[in-house]
Biotite code that builds the C-alpha atoms (Angstrom):
import biotite.structure as struc

atoms = struc.array([
    struc.Atom([26.349, -44.499, 10.274], chain_id="A", res_id=1, res_name="MET", atom_name="CA", element="C"),
    struc.Atom([28.627, -44.552, 13.396], chain_id="A", res_id=2, res_name="ILE", atom_name="CA", element="C"),
    struc.Atom([30.504, -47.472, 12.288], chain_id="A", res_id=3, res_name="GLY", atom_name="CA", element="C"),
    struc.Atom([31.124, -46.292, 8.751], chain_id="A", res_id=4, res_name="THR", atom_name="CA", element="C"),
    struc.Atom([31.938, -42.782, 10.082], chain_id="A", res_id=5, res_name="PHE", atom_name="CA", element="C"),
    struc.Atom([34.380, -44.845, 12.491], chain_id="A", res_id=6, res_name="VAL", atom_name="CA", element="C"),
    struc.Atom([35.827, -46.654, 9.310], chain_id="A", res_id=7, res_name="ASN", atom_name="CA", element="C"),
    struc.Atom([35.956, -43.531, 7.125], chain_id="A", res_id=8, res_name="VAL", atom_name="CA", element="C"),
    struc.Atom([37.914, -42.222, 10.462], chain_id="A", res_id=9, res_name="GLY", atom_name="CA", element="C"),
    struc.Atom([40.620, -44.992, 10.592], chain_id="A", res_id=10, res_name="THR", atom_name="CA", element="C"),
    struc.Atom([41.512, -44.651, 7.000], chain_id="A", res_id=11, res_name="ILE", atom_name="CA", element="C"),
    struc.Atom([42.100, -41.376, 7.939], chain_id="A", res_id=12, res_name="LEU", atom_name="CA", element="C"),
    struc.Atom([44.630, -41.258, 11.044], chain_id="A", res_id=13, res_name="VAL", atom_name="CA", element="C"),
    struc.Atom([45.968, -44.337, 9.257], chain_id="A", res_id=14, res_name="GLY", atom_name="CA", element="C"),
    struc.Atom([47.001, -42.449, 5.895], chain_id="A", res_id=15, res_name="SER", atom_name="CA", element="C"),
    struc.Atom([48.223, -39.367, 7.809], chain_id="A", res_id=16, res_name="LEU", atom_name="CA", element="C"),
    struc.Atom([50.679, -41.534, 10.050], chain_id="A", res_id=17, res_name="ILE", atom_name="CA", element="C"),
    struc.Atom([51.651, -43.587, 6.303], chain_id="A", res_id=18, res_name="GLY", atom_name="CA", element="C"),
    struc.Atom([52.237, -39.863, 5.260], chain_id="A", res_id=19, res_name="GLY", atom_name="CA", element="C"),
    struc.Atom([54.201, -38.563, 7.366], chain_id="A", res_id=20, res_name="LEU", atom_name="CA", element="C"),
    struc.Atom([56.302, -41.585, 7.520], chain_id="A", res_id=21, res_name="PHE", atom_name="CA", element="C"),
    struc.Atom([57.100, -41.916, 3.813], chain_id="A", res_id=22, res_name="LYS", atom_name="CA", element="C"),
    struc.Atom([58.874, -37.924, 4.214], chain_id="A", res_id=23, res_name="LYS", atom_name="CA", element="C"),
    struc.Atom([61.576, -40.283, 5.690], chain_id="A", res_id=24, res_name="VAL", atom_name="CA", element="C"),
    struc.Atom([62.204, -42.668, 3.403], chain_id="A", res_id=25, res_name="LEU", atom_name="CA", element="C"),
    struc.Atom([64.302, -42.954, 0.524], chain_id="A", res_id=26, res_name="LYS", atom_name="CA", element="C"),
    struc.Atom([63.518, -43.566, -3.168], chain_id="A", res_id=27, res_name="GLU", atom_name="CA", element="C"),
    struc.Atom([65.043, -47.367, -2.987], chain_id="A", res_id=28, res_name="GLU", atom_name="CA", element="C"),
    struc.Atom([62.786, -48.350, -0.053], chain_id="A", res_id=29, res_name="HIS", atom_name="CA", element="C"),
    struc.Atom([60.326, -46.225, -1.830], chain_id="A", res_id=30, res_name="THR", atom_name="CA", element="C"),
    struc.Atom([60.784, -48.657, -4.882], chain_id="A", res_id=31, res_name="ASN", atom_name="CA", element="C"),
    struc.Atom([60.615, -51.943, -2.372], chain_id="A", res_id=32, res_name="CYS", atom_name="CA", element="C"),
    struc.Atom([56.869, -50.919, -1.352], chain_id="A", res_id=33, res_name="LEU", atom_name="CA", element="C"),
    struc.Atom([55.606, -50.299, -4.988], chain_id="A", res_id=34, res_name="PHE", atom_name="CA", element="C"),
    struc.Atom([56.267, -53.836, -5.673], chain_id="A", res_id=35, res_name="ALA", atom_name="CA", element="C"),
    struc.Atom([55.272, -55.174, -1.978], chain_id="A", res_id=36, res_name="ALA", atom_name="CA", element="C"),
    struc.Atom([51.878, -53.554, -2.791], chain_id="A", res_id=37, res_name="MET", atom_name="CA", element="C"),
    struc.Atom([51.729, -54.923, -6.381], chain_id="A", res_id=38, res_name="GLY", atom_name="CA", element="C"),
    struc.Atom([52.169, -58.450, -5.089], chain_id="A", res_id=39, res_name="LEU", atom_name="CA", element="C"),
    struc.Atom([49.906, -57.999, -2.288], chain_id="A", res_id=40, res_name="ALA", atom_name="CA", element="C"),
    struc.Atom([47.165, -56.450, -4.761], chain_id="A", res_id=41, res_name="ALA", atom_name="CA", element="C"),
    struc.Atom([47.999, -59.245, -7.201], chain_id="A", res_id=42, res_name="CYS", atom_name="CA", element="C"),
    struc.Atom([47.811, -61.784, -4.305], chain_id="A", res_id=43, res_name="GLY", atom_name="CA", element="C"),
    struc.Atom([44.250, -60.533, -2.938], chain_id="A", res_id=44, res_name="LEU", atom_name="CA", element="C"),
    struc.Atom([42.632, -60.577, -6.532], chain_id="A", res_id=45, res_name="GLY", atom_name="CA", element="C"),
    struc.Atom([43.817, -63.979, -6.798], chain_id="A", res_id=46, res_name="ILE", atom_name="CA", element="C"),
    struc.Atom([42.153, -64.980, -3.470], chain_id="A", res_id=47, res_name="ASN", atom_name="CA", element="C"),
    struc.Atom([39.020, -63.277, -3.654], chain_id="A", res_id=48, res_name="ALA", atom_name="CA", element="C"),
    struc.Atom([39.125, -65.023, -7.279], chain_id="A", res_id=49, res_name="VAL", atom_name="CA", element="C"),
    struc.Atom([39.513, -68.646, -6.356], chain_id="A", res_id=50, res_name="VAL", atom_name="CA", element="C"),
    struc.Atom([37.295, -68.398, -3.202], chain_id="A", res_id=51, res_name="GLN", atom_name="CA", element="C"),
    struc.Atom([34.386, -66.924, -4.843], chain_id="A", res_id=52, res_name="ASN", atom_name="CA", element="C"),
    struc.Atom([34.561, -68.028, -8.370], chain_id="A", res_id=53, res_name="MET", atom_name="CA", element="C"),
    struc.Atom([33.634, -72.091, -7.695], chain_id="A", res_id=54, res_name="PRO", atom_name="CA", element="C"),
    struc.Atom([30.713, -70.902, -5.629], chain_id="A", res_id=55, res_name="ASP", atom_name="CA", element="C"),
    struc.Atom([29.219, -68.391, -8.690], chain_id="A", res_id=56, res_name="SER", atom_name="CA", element="C"),
    struc.Atom([25.602, -69.446, -9.698], chain_id="A", res_id=57, res_name="LYS", atom_name="CA", element="C"),
    struc.Atom([26.442, -67.566, -12.905], chain_id="A", res_id=58, res_name="TYR", atom_name="CA", element="C"),
    struc.Atom([29.871, -68.810, -14.834], chain_id="A", res_id=59, res_name="PRO", atom_name="CA", element="C"),
    struc.Atom([29.787, -66.394, -16.979], chain_id="A", res_id=60, res_name="VAL", atom_name="CA", element="C"),
    struc.Atom([28.851, -63.207, -15.643], chain_id="A", res_id=61, res_name="LEU", atom_name="CA", element="C"),
    struc.Atom([31.602, -62.168, -14.316], chain_id="A", res_id=62, res_name="PHE", atom_name="CA", element="C"),
    struc.Atom([32.950, -62.330, -17.999], chain_id="A", res_id=63, res_name="ILE", atom_name="CA", element="C"),
    struc.Atom([30.394, -60.036, -18.792], chain_id="A", res_id=64, res_name="VAL", atom_name="CA", element="C"),
    struc.Atom([30.871, -57.704, -16.143], chain_id="A", res_id=65, res_name="SER", atom_name="CA", element="C"),
    struc.Atom([33.899, -57.326, -16.702], chain_id="A", res_id=66, res_name="LEU", atom_name="CA", element="C"),
    struc.Atom([33.962, -56.847, -20.874], chain_id="A", res_id=67, res_name="ALA", atom_name="CA", element="C"),
    struc.Atom([30.695, -54.741, -20.779], chain_id="A", res_id=68, res_name="ALA", atom_name="CA", element="C"),
    struc.Atom([32.004, -52.317, -17.484], chain_id="A", res_id=69, res_name="GLY", atom_name="CA", element="C"),
    struc.Atom([35.666, -52.057, -19.220], chain_id="A", res_id=70, res_name="SER", atom_name="CA", element="C"),
    struc.Atom([33.199, -50.666, -22.775], chain_id="A", res_id=71, res_name="LEU", atom_name="CA", element="C"),
    struc.Atom([31.277, -48.266, -20.529], chain_id="A", res_id=72, res_name="ILE", atom_name="CA", element="C"),
    struc.Atom([34.420, -47.399, -18.516], chain_id="A", res_id=73, res_name="GLY", atom_name="CA", element="C"),
    struc.Atom([36.390, -46.686, -21.788], chain_id="A", res_id=74, res_name="THR", atom_name="CA", element="C"),
    struc.Atom([33.264, -44.981, -23.436], chain_id="A", res_id=75, res_name="LEU", atom_name="CA", element="C"),
    struc.Atom([32.636, -42.762, -20.271], chain_id="A", res_id=76, res_name="LEU", atom_name="CA", element="C"),
    struc.Atom([37.028, -42.294, -20.448], chain_id="A", res_id=77, res_name="ARG", atom_name="CA", element="C"),
    struc.Atom([36.707, -42.432, -16.863], chain_id="A", res_id=78, res_name="LEU", atom_name="CA", element="C"),
    struc.Atom([41.196, -42.930, -16.740], chain_id="A", res_id=79, res_name="ASP", atom_name="CA", element="C"),
    struc.Atom([41.638, -40.324, -18.383], chain_id="A", res_id=80, res_name="GLU", atom_name="CA", element="C"),
    struc.Atom([38.805, -37.799, -16.858], chain_id="A", res_id=81, res_name="ARG", atom_name="CA", element="C"),
    struc.Atom([40.435, -39.138, -13.596], chain_id="A", res_id=82, res_name="VAL", atom_name="CA", element="C"),
    struc.Atom([44.031, -38.554, -14.095], chain_id="A", res_id=83, res_name="ASN", atom_name="CA", element="C"),
    struc.Atom([43.577, -35.081, -15.529], chain_id="A", res_id=84, res_name="SER", atom_name="CA", element="C"),
    struc.Atom([42.496, -34.259, -11.439], chain_id="A", res_id=85, res_name="VAL", atom_name="CA", element="C"),
    struc.Atom([45.009, -33.492, -9.881], chain_id="A", res_id=86, res_name="LYS", atom_name="CA", element="C"),
    struc.Atom([45.404, -35.151, -6.069], chain_id="A", res_id=87, res_name="ILE", atom_name="CA", element="C"),
    struc.Atom([48.427, -34.624, -3.952], chain_id="A", res_id=88, res_name="GLY", atom_name="CA", element="C"),
    struc.Atom([51.694, -34.676, -5.946], chain_id="A", res_id=89, res_name="SER", atom_name="CA", element="C"),
    struc.Atom([50.009, -35.522, -8.563], chain_id="A", res_id=90, res_name="GLY", atom_name="CA", element="C"),
    struc.Atom([51.853, -38.185, -9.033], chain_id="A", res_id=91, res_name="ASP", atom_name="CA", element="C"),
    struc.Atom([49.915, -41.030, -11.223], chain_id="A", res_id=92, res_name="LYS", atom_name="CA", element="C"),
    struc.Atom([51.236, -43.806, -8.678], chain_id="A", res_id=93, res_name="ASN", atom_name="CA", element="C"),
    struc.Atom([49.021, -41.894, -6.461], chain_id="A", res_id=94, res_name="LEU", atom_name="CA", element="C"),
    struc.Atom([45.990, -42.984, -8.704], chain_id="A", res_id=95, res_name="MET", atom_name="CA", element="C"),
    struc.Atom([47.022, -46.403, -8.905], chain_id="A", res_id=96, res_name="GLN", atom_name="CA", element="C"),
    struc.Atom([47.339, -46.378, -5.133], chain_id="A", res_id=97, res_name="GLY", atom_name="CA", element="C"),
    struc.Atom([43.939, -45.206, -4.847], chain_id="A", res_id=98, res_name="LEU", atom_name="CA", element="C"),
    struc.Atom([43.095, -47.295, -6.690], chain_id="A", res_id=99, res_name="VAL", atom_name="CA", element="C"),
    struc.Atom([43.767, -50.419, -5.489], chain_id="A", res_id=100, res_name="ALA", atom_name="CA", element="C"),
    struc.Atom([43.334, -49.576, -1.653], chain_id="A", res_id=101, res_name="GLY", atom_name="CA", element="C"),
    struc.Atom([39.571, -48.229, -2.320], chain_id="A", res_id=102, res_name="SER", atom_name="CA", element="C"),
    struc.Atom([38.881, -51.838, -3.961], chain_id="A", res_id=103, res_name="LEU", atom_name="CA", element="C"),
    struc.Atom([40.402, -53.421, -0.943], chain_id="A", res_id=104, res_name="ILE", atom_name="CA", element="C"),
    struc.Atom([38.619, -51.156, 1.122], chain_id="A", res_id=105, res_name="PHE", atom_name="CA", element="C"),
    struc.Atom([35.208, -51.764, -0.091], chain_id="A", res_id=106, res_name="CYS", atom_name="CA", element="C"),
    struc.Atom([34.989, -55.278, -1.873], chain_id="A", res_id=107, res_name="VAL", atom_name="CA", element="C"),
    struc.Atom([35.125, -57.358, 1.322], chain_id="A", res_id=108, res_name="GLY", atom_name="CA", element="C"),
    struc.Atom([32.987, -58.978, 3.099], chain_id="A", res_id=109, res_name="THR", atom_name="CA", element="C"),
    struc.Atom([32.708, -56.824, 6.073], chain_id="A", res_id=110, res_name="LEU", atom_name="CA", element="C"),
    struc.Atom([32.417, -53.515, 3.983], chain_id="A", res_id=111, res_name="SER", atom_name="CA", element="C"),
    struc.Atom([29.766, -54.766, 2.171], chain_id="A", res_id=112, res_name="ILE", atom_name="CA", element="C"),
    struc.Atom([27.713, -57.144, 5.061], chain_id="A", res_id=113, res_name="LEU", atom_name="CA", element="C"),
    struc.Atom([28.202, -53.974, 7.546], chain_id="A", res_id=114, res_name="GLY", atom_name="CA", element="C"),
    struc.Atom([26.246, -51.137, 6.974], chain_id="A", res_id=115, res_name="PRO", atom_name="CA", element="C"),
    struc.Atom([23.371, -53.636, 6.361], chain_id="A", res_id=116, res_name="VAL", atom_name="CA", element="C"),
    struc.Atom([24.434, -55.117, 9.640], chain_id="A", res_id=117, res_name="GLN", atom_name="CA", element="C"),
    struc.Atom([24.486, -51.265, 11.253], chain_id="A", res_id=118, res_name="SER", atom_name="CA", element="C"),
    struc.Atom([21.201, -50.001, 9.111], chain_id="A", res_id=119, res_name="ALA", atom_name="CA", element="C"),
    struc.Atom([18.892, -53.508, 10.000], chain_id="A", res_id=120, res_name="LEU", atom_name="CA", element="C"),
    struc.Atom([19.820, -53.977, 14.041], chain_id="A", res_id=121, res_name="TYR", atom_name="CA", element="C"),
    struc.Atom([22.240, -51.362, 14.496], chain_id="A", res_id=122, res_name="GLY", atom_name="CA", element="C"),
    struc.Atom([25.079, -53.819, 15.098], chain_id="A", res_id=123, res_name="ASP", atom_name="CA", element="C"),
    struc.Atom([28.781, -52.406, 14.325], chain_id="A", res_id=124, res_name="HIS", atom_name="CA", element="C"),
    struc.Atom([30.852, -55.187, 14.552], chain_id="A", res_id=125, res_name="THR", atom_name="CA", element="C"),
    struc.Atom([31.264, -55.944, 11.373], chain_id="A", res_id=126, res_name="TYR", atom_name="CA", element="C"),
    struc.Atom([32.075, -52.281, 10.651], chain_id="A", res_id=127, res_name="LEU", atom_name="CA", element="C"),
    struc.Atom([34.798, -51.782, 13.697], chain_id="A", res_id=128, res_name="PHE", atom_name="CA", element="C"),
    struc.Atom([36.262, -55.251, 12.692], chain_id="A", res_id=129, res_name="THR", atom_name="CA", element="C"),
    struc.Atom([37.163, -53.275, 9.071], chain_id="A", res_id=130, res_name="ASN", atom_name="CA", element="C"),
    struc.Atom([37.966, -50.071, 10.853], chain_id="A", res_id=131, res_name="ALA", atom_name="CA", element="C"),
    struc.Atom([40.522, -52.039, 12.345], chain_id="A", res_id=132, res_name="THR", atom_name="CA", element="C"),
    struc.Atom([42.081, -53.433, 9.030], chain_id="A", res_id=133, res_name="LEU", atom_name="CA", element="C"),
    struc.Atom([41.757, -50.474, 7.476], chain_id="A", res_id=134, res_name="ASP", atom_name="CA", element="C"),
    struc.Atom([43.786, -48.680, 9.760], chain_id="A", res_id=135, res_name="LEU", atom_name="CA", element="C"),
    struc.Atom([46.595, -50.881, 9.353], chain_id="A", res_id=136, res_name="VAL", atom_name="CA", element="C"),
    struc.Atom([45.833, -51.262, 4.918], chain_id="A", res_id=137, res_name="THR", atom_name="CA", element="C"),
    struc.Atom([45.607, -47.610, 5.231], chain_id="A", res_id=138, res_name="ALA", atom_name="CA", element="C"),
    struc.Atom([49.279, -46.605, 6.492], chain_id="A", res_id=139, res_name="MET", atom_name="CA", element="C"),
    struc.Atom([51.249, -49.272, 4.564], chain_id="A", res_id=140, res_name="VAL", atom_name="CA", element="C"),
    struc.Atom([49.276, -47.868, 1.462], chain_id="A", res_id=141, res_name="PHE", atom_name="CA", element="C"),
    struc.Atom([50.475, -43.937, 2.567], chain_id="A", res_id=142, res_name="ALA", atom_name="CA", element="C"),
    struc.Atom([53.727, -45.021, 3.429], chain_id="A", res_id=143, res_name="SER", atom_name="CA", element="C"),
    struc.Atom([54.171, -46.206, -0.383], chain_id="A", res_id=144, res_name="THR", atom_name="CA", element="C"),
    struc.Atom([51.780, -43.485, -2.485], chain_id="A", res_id=145, res_name="TYR", atom_name="CA", element="C"),
    struc.Atom([51.485, -40.738, 0.582], chain_id="A", res_id=146, res_name="GLY", atom_name="CA", element="C"),
    struc.Atom([48.400, -38.679, 2.062], chain_id="A", res_id=147, res_name="ILE", atom_name="CA", element="C"),
    struc.Atom([46.824, -38.189, -0.954], chain_id="A", res_id=148, res_name="GLY", atom_name="CA", element="C"),
    struc.Atom([45.443, -41.423, -0.218], chain_id="A", res_id=149, res_name="MET", atom_name="CA", element="C"),
    struc.Atom([43.361, -39.823, 2.846], chain_id="A", res_id=150, res_name="MET", atom_name="CA", element="C"),
    struc.Atom([40.677, -39.760, -0.494], chain_id="A", res_id=151, res_name="ALA", atom_name="CA", element="C"),
    struc.Atom([40.370, -43.234, -0.092], chain_id="A", res_id=152, res_name="ALA", atom_name="CA", element="C"),
    struc.Atom([38.290, -42.339, 2.577], chain_id="A", res_id=153, res_name="ALA", atom_name="CA", element="C"),
    struc.Atom([35.377, -40.892, 0.868], chain_id="A", res_id=154, res_name="GLY", atom_name="CA", element="C"),
    struc.Atom([34.956, -43.253, -1.499], chain_id="A", res_id=155, res_name="ILE", atom_name="CA", element="C"),
    struc.Atom([34.270, -45.526, 1.315], chain_id="A", res_id=156, res_name="LEU", atom_name="CA", element="C"),
    struc.Atom([31.694, -43.326, 2.655], chain_id="A", res_id=157, res_name="PHE", atom_name="CA", element="C"),
    struc.Atom([30.194, -43.111, -0.629], chain_id="A", res_id=158, res_name="LEU", atom_name="CA", element="C"),
    struc.Atom([30.099, -46.943, -1.105], chain_id="A", res_id=159, res_name="TRP", atom_name="CA", element="C"),
    struc.Atom([29.483, -47.712, 2.946], chain_id="A", res_id=160, res_name="GLN", atom_name="CA", element="C"),
    struc.Atom([26.685, -45.051, 2.902], chain_id="A", res_id=161, res_name="GLY", atom_name="CA", element="C"),
    struc.Atom([25.754, -46.453, -0.762], chain_id="A", res_id=162, res_name="GLY", atom_name="CA", element="C"),
    struc.Atom([24.424, -50.019, 0.863], chain_id="A", res_id=163, res_name="ILE", atom_name="CA", element="C"),
    struc.Atom([23.226, -48.475, 4.066], chain_id="A", res_id=164, res_name="TYR", atom_name="CA", element="C"),
    struc.Atom([20.806, -46.429, 2.261], chain_id="A", res_id=165, res_name="GLY", atom_name="CA", element="C"),
    struc.Atom([19.508, -48.987, 0.208], chain_id="A", res_id=166, res_name="LEU", atom_name="CA", element="C"),
    struc.Atom([19.038, -51.393, 2.761], chain_id="A", res_id=167, res_name="THR", atom_name="CA", element="C"),
    struc.Atom([17.305, -48.565, 4.477], chain_id="A", res_id=168, res_name="MET", atom_name="CA", element="C"),
    struc.Atom([14.711, -48.185, 1.778], chain_id="A", res_id=169, res_name="LEU", atom_name="CA", element="C"),
    struc.Atom([15.122, -51.792, 0.285], chain_id="A", res_id=170, res_name="LEU", atom_name="CA", element="C"),
    struc.Atom([15.761, -54.212, 3.266], chain_id="A", res_id=171, res_name="GLY", atom_name="CA", element="C"),
    struc.Atom([18.481, -56.877, 3.377], chain_id="A", res_id=172, res_name="ASP", atom_name="CA", element="C"),
    struc.Atom([18.872, -57.143, -0.899], chain_id="A", res_id=173, res_name="PHE", atom_name="CA", element="C"),
    struc.Atom([22.153, -58.171, -0.608], chain_id="A", res_id=174, res_name="ILE", atom_name="CA", element="C"),
    struc.Atom([22.162, -62.429, -0.882], chain_id="A", res_id=175, res_name="THR", atom_name="CA", element="C"),
    struc.Atom([24.575, -64.319, -1.192], chain_id="A", res_id=176, res_name="GLU", atom_name="CA", element="C"),
    struc.Atom([24.768, -65.087, -5.078], chain_id="A", res_id=177, res_name="THR", atom_name="CA", element="C"),
    struc.Atom([25.439, -61.027, -4.831], chain_id="A", res_id=178, res_name="MET", atom_name="CA", element="C"),
    struc.Atom([28.173, -60.902, -2.188], chain_id="A", res_id=179, res_name="MET", atom_name="CA", element="C"),
    struc.Atom([29.589, -64.065, -4.448], chain_id="A", res_id=180, res_name="THR", atom_name="CA", element="C"),
    struc.Atom([29.637, -63.050, -8.041], chain_id="A", res_id=181, res_name="GLU", atom_name="CA", element="C"),
    struc.Atom([30.670, -59.301, -6.976], chain_id="A", res_id=182, res_name="LEU", atom_name="CA", element="C"),
    struc.Atom([33.798, -60.899, -4.955], chain_id="A", res_id=183, res_name="GLY", atom_name="CA", element="C"),
    struc.Atom([34.372, -62.874, -7.954], chain_id="A", res_id=184, res_name="THR", atom_name="CA", element="C"),
    struc.Atom([34.530, -59.565, -10.060], chain_id="A", res_id=185, res_name="VAL", atom_name="CA", element="C"),
    struc.Atom([36.047, -57.651, -7.708], chain_id="A", res_id=186, res_name="GLY", atom_name="CA", element="C"),
    struc.Atom([38.745, -59.779, -7.349], chain_id="A", res_id=187, res_name="GLY", atom_name="CA", element="C"),
    struc.Atom([39.689, -59.297, -10.830], chain_id="A", res_id=188, res_name="PHE", atom_name="CA", element="C"),
    struc.Atom([40.021, -55.282, -10.611], chain_id="A", res_id=189, res_name="LEU", atom_name="CA", element="C"),
    struc.Atom([42.227, -55.769, -7.358], chain_id="A", res_id=190, res_name="ILE", atom_name="CA", element="C"),
    struc.Atom([44.503, -57.996, -9.933], chain_id="A", res_id=191, res_name="LEU", atom_name="CA", element="C"),
    struc.Atom([44.629, -55.840, -12.069], chain_id="A", res_id=192, res_name="ALA", atom_name="CA", element="C"),
    struc.Atom([45.549, -53.445, -10.359], chain_id="A", res_id=193, res_name="SER", atom_name="CA", element="C"),
    struc.Atom([48.210, -55.075, -8.939], chain_id="A", res_id=194, res_name="GLY", atom_name="CA", element="C"),
    struc.Atom([49.575, -55.572, -12.571], chain_id="A", res_id=195, res_name="ILE", atom_name="CA", element="C"),
    struc.Atom([49.657, -51.904, -13.264], chain_id="A", res_id=196, res_name="SER", atom_name="CA", element="C"),
    struc.Atom([51.244, -51.303, -9.933], chain_id="A", res_id=197, res_name="ILE", atom_name="CA", element="C"),
    struc.Atom([53.682, -53.672, -10.698], chain_id="A", res_id=198, res_name="LEU", atom_name="CA", element="C"),
    struc.Atom([54.398, -52.071, -14.308], chain_id="A", res_id=199, res_name="GLY", atom_name="CA", element="C"),
    struc.Atom([53.855, -55.200, -16.250], chain_id="A", res_id=200, res_name="LEU", atom_name="CA", element="C"),
    struc.Atom([50.746, -53.418, -17.922], chain_id="A", res_id=201, res_name="LYS", atom_name="CA", element="C"),
    struc.Atom([48.997, -50.578, -17.767], chain_id="A", res_id=202, res_name="ASP", atom_name="CA", element="C"),
    struc.Atom([45.295, -52.056, -17.097], chain_id="A", res_id=203, res_name="MET", atom_name="CA", element="C"),
    struc.Atom([43.946, -48.543, -17.002], chain_id="A", res_id=204, res_name="LYS", atom_name="CA", element="C"),
    struc.Atom([41.796, -50.082, -13.554], chain_id="A", res_id=205, res_name="THR", atom_name="CA", element="C"),
    struc.Atom([39.463, -47.256, -13.640], chain_id="A", res_id=206, res_name="LEU", atom_name="CA", element="C"),
    struc.Atom([37.572, -48.038, -17.191], chain_id="A", res_id=207, res_name="ASN", atom_name="CA", element="C"),
    struc.Atom([37.036, -51.298, -15.160], chain_id="A", res_id=208, res_name="MET", atom_name="CA", element="C"),
    struc.Atom([35.334, -50.102, -12.407], chain_id="A", res_id=209, res_name="LEU", atom_name="CA", element="C"),
    struc.Atom([31.627, -49.952, -13.890], chain_id="A", res_id=210, res_name="PRO", atom_name="CA", element="C"),
    struc.Atom([31.862, -53.598, -13.738], chain_id="A", res_id=211, res_name="ALA", atom_name="CA", element="C"),
    struc.Atom([31.485, -53.860, -10.460], chain_id="A", res_id=212, res_name="LEU", atom_name="CA", element="C"),
    struc.Atom([27.659, -52.848, -10.280], chain_id="A", res_id=213, res_name="PHE", atom_name="CA", element="C"),
    struc.Atom([26.891, -55.357, -13.029], chain_id="A", res_id=214, res_name="ILE", atom_name="CA", element="C"),
    struc.Atom([26.847, -58.302, -10.610], chain_id="A", res_id=215, res_name="PRO", atom_name="CA", element="C"),
    struc.Atom([24.829, -56.262, -7.994], chain_id="A", res_id=216, res_name="ILE", atom_name="CA", element="C"),
    struc.Atom([21.694, -54.990, -10.710], chain_id="A", res_id=217, res_name="ILE", atom_name="CA", element="C"),
    struc.Atom([21.640, -57.966, -12.552], chain_id="A", res_id=218, res_name="PHE", atom_name="CA", element="C"),
    struc.Atom([21.157, -60.266, -8.655], chain_id="A", res_id=219, res_name="CYS", atom_name="CA", element="C"),
    struc.Atom([18.908, -57.396, -7.392], chain_id="A", res_id=220, res_name="MET", atom_name="CA", element="C"),
    struc.Atom([16.491, -57.738, -10.887], chain_id="A", res_id=221, res_name="PHE", atom_name="CA", element="C"),
    struc.Atom([16.707, -61.682, -11.037], chain_id="A", res_id=222, res_name="ILE", atom_name="CA", element="C"),
])
């Protein structure tokens, strides 16, 4: 899992550098960065949806996933429970940043296929490439939301570690169809995070997170 450890390390380093930079920013600069991060998240989300939805073999799956996932998350009160935990300054904006950042770090081809390549072939190329991209992303997010973005490294470790472990047990269980369906749902969640960051509507993206696991479970059984 050396590739995952490197990926986690770059997020920690990037968050540290960005967090230190945030301390010298004025409020007007921070507000500007909030708007930029919101727009970036919306753009990345739309791009993921546009790229993956035309190739979907189950066009209704993303609707079922979002609806069922949101309902499960609401019943579990994920948004309420997570927001009651103080991270860093306890600022709600930080939680929005963590959700958006973690989705961007985790829901991508390199971050998903990387652990598979690492487990099956000992090839860490995807993860090293992803680590370089995440270093820059973490710096930008942390310069906006603060050093608390380091918590996203733990989320990435659990995500990639889980994929690595399942690959060791089941082999290459990630199919092209699974990637497509997961990318579509993930794109909508990133878009929802962007909308929340921009303050257009509180989408309670945390309650939607279970939607990510529905395409995985569905494709594994199908």
